[in-house]
N, C-alpha and C positions, 0 to 999 in steps of 0.2 A: 607424117611418118610416125609410127608407133614405136616408142622406146620401151625396152624391157627393164624393169627395176632390177638392180643388182642384189642378189640374195646375200652377198657378203656384207652389204650395208644394212640389211634388215635389222630393225623395223623401219628404217628411214627409206623413203621412196626415192631412190637415187639410181641413176645410170651413169655410165662413163663414156662420153663421146671420145673420139680419137684425139682431138685437141686437148681435152681435159687430161687424158692419160699422159700425153706428151709433156704437158706442163708439170703434172704431179711427179712423174718419174725424173724429169730434169731437175726439179727443185730438190728432190731427195738426194740425187747424185751430187749436186753442187754444194748443198748444205753440209753433207757428210764430209766431203773433201775439204771444204772451207774450215771445218772444225779441226781436221788433222793438220792443216797448214798453220792455223793459229796456235796449235799446241807446241810447235817447234820454233815459233818466232819469238824474239825478245818482246817484252811488255810494250815498249813504245810503238813497235811495228804492229802488234796485235790491236792496239787502240786505233791506229791509223786505218788498218784494214776494216775494222768494225764500223768506223765512221763512214768509210767509203761505201761499204755495203749498204748501210742505212740510207745514205744519200741517194745511191743508185736506185734502190728499191722504191723510195719515196717519189723520186722524179719519174720513174717508170710508171708507177700507178697513176700519177697526175697525167702523164702523156696518154696512157691507155684510156683514161676517162675522157679527156679532151677529144681523142680520136673516135670515141664511141664504142671502143672494143669492150670497155667495162662500163656498166651503167650504175648510177647511184639512185636507189629507190628508197624513199622514206620508209622507216619501220617504226612500229609503236609497241608499247608494252602489252596492248590489248590484242595484237595479232595472234591468231590461233597457232601458228607454226613456229613461234619463238620458243627457244629453250628456256627453262626456268632461270638458269644463271644469267642469261642474257636479258631476260625480262626484268630482273632486279636492277641491272645497269640502265636499261631504258626508262624505268620508273624514276631513277635518280636524275637522268638526263632531262626528262620532262620537267621535273621539279625545278631544275636550274635553267629551264628555257633553252636547252641545247637540242638542236635537231640532229637526229642520228639517221644515217642512210645505210642500207645494206648494199654491198657490191655484188653485182650480178653479171654473168656472162650469158647474154641472151635472156632467157627466163630462169636460168639456174643460179641459185645462190652460191657464192664462193666460201661462205663462212666468215668473211671479213666485213668490217663495218667502218664507217668514217663519220667524222663531224668536223666542223670548222670552229676553231678556237683562236682568238687573237689574229684573225686573218690567215691562219695556216691550216691546211687540211691535215688531220691526224687520222691514221689508219691503224686498226687493231684487229686482232683475231681472237674470237671467243670471249676473252675478257680484256678490258683496257688496262692491264697491269703494265704492259710495255708496248711500245709501237713496233710494228713489223720491222725486222732488220736489226734491232738492237742486239748486241752481242749476247747478253744474258738470255734473252728470249730465244735466240737460236739454239743455245746450249740446252735449255730446259725442254724445248720441243723435240730435241734429238735424244731418243731414249738411250742410245749407245753412249753419247757424251755425258748424259745425266748419271749413268751408272758409274762413270769415272769419278764424278763428284761424290757419290755415295761411297765409293771405294776409298777415296782419300780421307773421308771423315770416319772411316771404320764402321759404316752402317751396313746392315744386312741387305742383301738383294739376291734375286735368283741367279744362279750361275748360267752362263750362256755366252753367245758371241754374235757379232754382226756377220751376216752371210750375203753373198752376191750371186751365188750359183747353187743349183740343186746339189751338186757334189759336196759343197761346203756344209749344207744342211744335213746331209746324210752322215758326213764325218762327225758333225757335232752330236748327232743322235748316238753314234757309236761311243762317244766319250761320256755323254751325260746319261744315256739310257732314257727310257720312257717312264712316265708321261712327260710331254713337252708342250710348249706354247710357241706359236709363230705369230709375229706381229710386225707391222710396218715400222721403219726407223722413227717416223714421226706420225702424229695423228691422234685422234681421240674418238670417243663414243664407241669403242670396240669395233670399228669398221675394218673389215678384212683381217680380223684377229681370229685365230683358231686355238681353242684350249683343249686340254686333256687329250692330246694326241698319243695314241697307244700303239701305233704300228707304222712301218715304213710306208705303206700305201696311204695312210692318213696324212703322214708328213708330206708326201709328194703332192697330195691334193691341196694341203694348206699352203705350200710354197707357190703353187700355180695361182691360188686365190690372192695371195698377198702381192704377187708380182704384177697384178693388174694395175695397181696404183703406186707401187714402190719397187724400184730396181734393187734396193737394198732392204734387208729385213733382219729381225732379231729372232734367233732360236734360243730358247731358254727353258729351264726346268719348270714344269707345272707344279705350283705350290698349292696343295689342297687347304681349304679353310674358308672362312668368311671374308667378305670384301667390305672395307671401310673407306670412307672418303672424308678427309679433314680439310678445313679451310682456316688459313692463318691470315690475319690482317696486321701489317706492321710488325711481323715477327711473333705475334701472339695468337694462340689457338682460340678461335671464336666459335667453332662448330665442328661436330663430327657425327657422321651418320653411318649406320650399317645398311648395306644393300644386299638384298636377296633376289633371286630370280622370281618372276611372277609365277604364282602357283595356286592351286586349289587343293582343298582337303576333302577327301571322300566322305559321304554320309551313309554309304552302303546301298543307296537306291538311285540317286541322281547321276545322270551322265556327266562327263567332263564338260560338255557344251552347256548343260543346264546349270552346273555349278558355277561356271564362268559368268553366265548371264546373271545369276543371282548376285554374284560378287560385284559385278559392274554397276548394279543398281545403287550401291552405297559407296563405291570406291571413288576417290577424288580424281583418279586417272584411269580411264577404261583400258582393259587389256584385250587385245585381239589375237586370235589364234592365226598366225601367219604361216607361210610355207615352212619357215624355219621352226615354228612352233609344232607343226605336224611332225617334222623330222625329229624334234626333241622328244616327242611322245613315244616314238618307235622303240628306242632302247629301253624304255621303261615298261614296254609290253602293253601299251594302251593305244586305243583309237579315240577320237573325240566322242563317239557315241557310247563308249564303254562306261560302266559305273564302277569306280574304284571302291574298295572296301572302306568301312568307316575308319576315319583317322589316318588313312593313307594319303600322304602328300604327293602331288603330281606336279612337277615343274612344267611350265608352258613355254619357256624360252631359255636359251643358254646364257643370254646377256643380262646384265643388271643395270641397264640404263632406264631412265624414267619413261622413255618413249615406248618401250615394250611392256610397260606395266610393272616394273620392278617394285618390290616391297622395300620401302625406305623407313628406317627407324632412327630417331634422334637418340644418340648415346653420349652427347656432350657432357652430361652431368655425371656419368658413371665411368668415363675414361680414366685409366690408371695414370697416376701422376708421372710415372717413369715414361709412359708412352707420350704424354703431353710434353714433357721436357724434350724428348727425342724429336718430336714433330716440329717444335719451335726452333730447335737447333738446325734442322734441315731448312726451315723457312728462312732463317737468318743467313745461312750460307748461300741460299738462292738469291738473296739480295734484291727481291722485288716486293713491292708493298702488298700484293694480293696473290 
């Protein structure tokens, strides 16, 4: 059977089977309400609930692996489909002679990984800062809960709210105005995220897209500006980069397709004009065969992830000292090593 790639996950070649959608939506629902329950419980009960959740999740994964519902398949830093941040972890694991496996449902990766250490299976998602199910990890992956952390520390963040129905989203747009952003409560890599929403029709389309994988979602104000990503280790800032959408600059004679081919010959990561890329060209008034004027910048995708060819610039050495202090403060409040 042929499966159609999800355009909302572009540039990642993913589709959502019915079981995957059920698991994803259920996880979102339970995590969100677990956070609300923890917020009203005394500290000792919070700790007990968090430990119980961690134990249940760990035992469940072990059970699924033994039953063959989840498969462990060895992964290596040299694999072509490994994300760069995971590749760094795999490099270090190989240096320490630790074998890492990806967790798969059938042939589809779950985004989770495992390794055996001191006779115990440890499972982590994306980065091994915390094991799946630890209380802090649940909070950080929940965008709504993380906003509350930022609010308590007096940090700036886009105004918005968690929504569960279309009417909630429409009411939120009445209060905030446009432009808006719609995103899942948890997740990464900009999957099923819609930015720069400027009308009620676009908002409805964005809600339909996000509810494919998440029954709850965030509606917040779209903040215009550049995108930066910072990495803190042990509470200290070690790196910061600026991310820009993949783009070409016109020379007055070459088509967008030719400009992209020329760029890919020297770029460390190739950029491909996907379906979403064609959609991105339309509002700019161009087609792939058009030749933009000299000096005209043409964006080729809406996202700023490496997989779509995003332009990434190291700005660690020029970051303002106040910004560095703020980021390190956030990292320490998060209380995770990475």
